[in-house]
C-alpha positions, 0 to 999 in steps of 0.5 A: 266201880272197883279198881282191879289189877288190870286198871292199875297204872303201875302194871304194864298192859302185857308181859314182855317176854323179850326181857324175861331171860335177862330178868331170870339171869339177874334173879339167879345172880342176885345174892340177897336173902330174898333171892336166895330164899326164893331160889331154895323154895323154888328148888324144893317146890320143883323137887316135890312136883317131880317126885309127885309125877314120878310116883304117879307114873310108877303107880300106873306102871305097877298097876299095869304090871301087877294086876288087880289083886297084887296091886291092891296088896301093894297099895295096902302094904305101902299105905301101912308103910307110909302111916308107920313111917310118919309115926316113926319120925317122932317129930325130928324133922320139925324139931330140926327145922326149929332147933338147928337155926336157933342154936346156930343163930345164938351160937350155942354150938354145944346144944347143936352138937347135942341135938344132932348126936341125940337125934342120930342115936334116937333114930338108930334106937327106934329103927332097931326096935321096929326091926326087932318088932317086925322080926318077932312078928315074922317069927311068931306068925310064920304061916300068915300068907295072902292068897294072890291067885286062884287057879281054876281048872276042870280037873277034880283037884281043888283050886289051890291058892298060891303066888306062883301061877306055874305051881298052881297049874301043876298042882291043879293038873295033878291026878287025884286018886283017893283022898286028898290030905293037907 
């Protein structure tokens, strides 16, 4: 027969909730490296959980507010923003986690200053380059538009495609005499 945790003589049979607040207070007041690390990791975890909950709730609100087509466009664009944002990081977050403690621990403050200054200028240069690239794309392709709503009416006017429903209704009710020029 295997020994399980429930058969472990060192472990109490049930958790005593009466002593839990005092244990938490002692854990929060403890200044050992282990406790500080646990508190920082717990705070990071709670921030991640809160962020995930906020994103989930905002997605529900956006889906209800925008409608199918607009929300689909939003998700498509937001996915591209996230993918490009991951690439634009250039690994600086991971590098910072590696180099800052290393340079601080070995007292190489000149290297630390160089890393911090260089990473700032690299971020500014990359952000400027991507902004210029996006502006060039908007300038070169000004007529790209995504139809978001199709107006249907019984009038002989063709259905228009635009993002403003009032303009669509007005355009679809306009009298049509002769040929329609575009």
